[in-house]
N, C-alpha and C positions, 0 to 999 in steps of 0.2 A: 429495492435493496441497494445499499451503498457499495461501491467498489472501493476498496482500500488497497493501494499498491505501493510497494517500495521501489524506488528508483536508485540504483547504486551508480558507481562511477563508470561502469562499462556500458557505453552506448549501445553495444550489440545486444545487450539483454533488454533494452527498451522496446524491441520489436514486439515481444510478447504482450507487454503492457499496452502498447499502441493498438494492437489487434483487439485486445479485450475492450478497450475504450470504443474503438470503431464499430465493432460488431455486437456489443452488448447493449442492453437496455437497462440503464442504471438511474436510480433516483438522484444519486450524487456520486461524484468521483473525487476521491481524496488521494492525493499523491504525496508521499513522504520521501525526503532525500536531502542530501547535502547541497551546498551552494552550487556544485557542479550540475546537479540534477535540475536546477532551475532552467537549464537550456532546453529541456524537454518541451515539445509543442504538441498540441492536440487540436483536432478539428471540433471537438466538443468541449464545453466548459468544464474546467477542473479547478479544484482548490489545492494549492501546493503548500505543504507544511515543511519548512526548512528545519533540518536537524543538524546537530553537531555530532556527526558520526564518529568523531575521535574520542568521545566520552567512553568511560567504562560501561559495561553492559547494564548494570543496575541504574546508573545515572541516565543512560539513554532510555531505558524503559520508563523511568520517572518523567523524563522530558516528553516522551511520546504521550503518556497518559495525560499530562497537563495540557498539551497542545491539542489533543483530540477531545478533551472534555466538552460536552455539549454539542459535538458535531455529528454524533451517531444517533439516528432517530429510531431505528428498529432494535430488535433483540439479537440480530446477527448481521454480519457483513460478508461480502464476497472478498476473499483475500488472495492477492497475488504476491508471491515471494520469488518469482522467477528471476528477479534481479536482487542483488545484495549478497551479503556473506552471513555466516552462521551467527555472529554476534548481533548483527542488525535484525536477523530473523527472530532470534530468541527474544530480543527486547521488544519487538513489535507484537509478536504473538502473546507474550506475557502481559504487555500493556493492555491489549484488547481483552484478554481473558480476565484481567484484573478490574476492568471497568464496571461491571462484567458485560461482555458482548460475546456471543458465539461466533465462530469463524467457519466459513465454508470455503475451502481452497478451490480456486478457479483457475482454469488454464484454457488457452486457445489451442485447439488441435485441428487436424485436417477435417475432422467431422464437425467443427464449430466449437462453441464454448461448452466446456464440460465442468461439472462440479465433482471434485475428487473426494 
């Protein structure tokens, strides 16, 4: 299963994403964020998709759909929205569901990776 994770401007929220990458077994890791998020580093290979997060929500959703086209192999993805804001979350979830791809929210807890 692919891990799709949003990286927003607060580096403190990247810890959750970093842990998911480190402890999870993923077929592919796709990270989305602004140019600021390109600073994120990982010990595993990832694909970064740069977004213009200043766009309106519908435009952002369309941008995400276009940039994710052909990158999701299965019928569902593990999705982390621990980082980001409401507009970014709505655009990403809407884009994935519109592809159509199912989403399984994933989080790193003290008990390990859990699907919510």
